[in-house]
C-alpha positions in Angstrom: 189.2 220.1 60.5 191.7 222.8 60.0 195.5 222.4 59.9 197.2 225.3 60.4 200.7 225.9 60.8 201.5 229.2 59.3 203.9 231.6 60.3 205.9 228.6 62.4 208.8 228.9 60.7 208.9 225.2 59.7 211.9 224.1 57.4 211.6 221.0 55.0 209.4 219.4 53.5 206.0 218.1 54.7 205.9 214.7 56.1 204.0 211.7 54.5 202.1 211.1 58.1 199.9 214.4 57.1 198.2 212.2 54.7 196.9 210.7 57.5 194.8 213.4 58.1 191.5 212.1 56.5 189.2 215.2 57.4 191.1 217.6 57.0 189.2 220.3 55.0 191.9 223.0 55.2 195.9 223.0 55.3 197.5 226.5 55.6 201.6 226.0 55.5 202.0 229.5 54.2 205.3 232.3 55.1 207.1 228.9 56.5 210.7 227.4 55.0 208.9 224.4 53.3 210.7 222.5 50.4 209.4 220.2 47.8 206.0 219.5 46.0 202.4 218.5 47.3 202.8 214.9 48.4 200.4 212.9 46.1 198.8 211.3 49.1 197.6 215.0 49.9 196.4 216.1 47.5 194.4 212.9 47.0 192.5 213.7 50.9 188.6 213.9 50.1 187.7 216.7 51.9 190.4 219.0 50.8 189.9 222.1 49.7 191.9 222.8 46.4 190.7 226.2 45.1 193.3 228.4 47.1 196.1 225.4 46.9 198.7 227.7 45.0 198.3 230.6 47.3 199.9 228.2 50.6 202.3 226.5 48.5 
């Protein structure tokens, strides 16, 4: 599953509930106004691709 919310002018931090998307393979939050760090629970998602992580956060 791809979770793409890029270019949506989102503000704040990612909610903890996003870690419930256990089949998420890609997370794209580029070009928003997000703050904070990547949640550890999101980092531990088993299917999440990590090679481009720095590009989106």
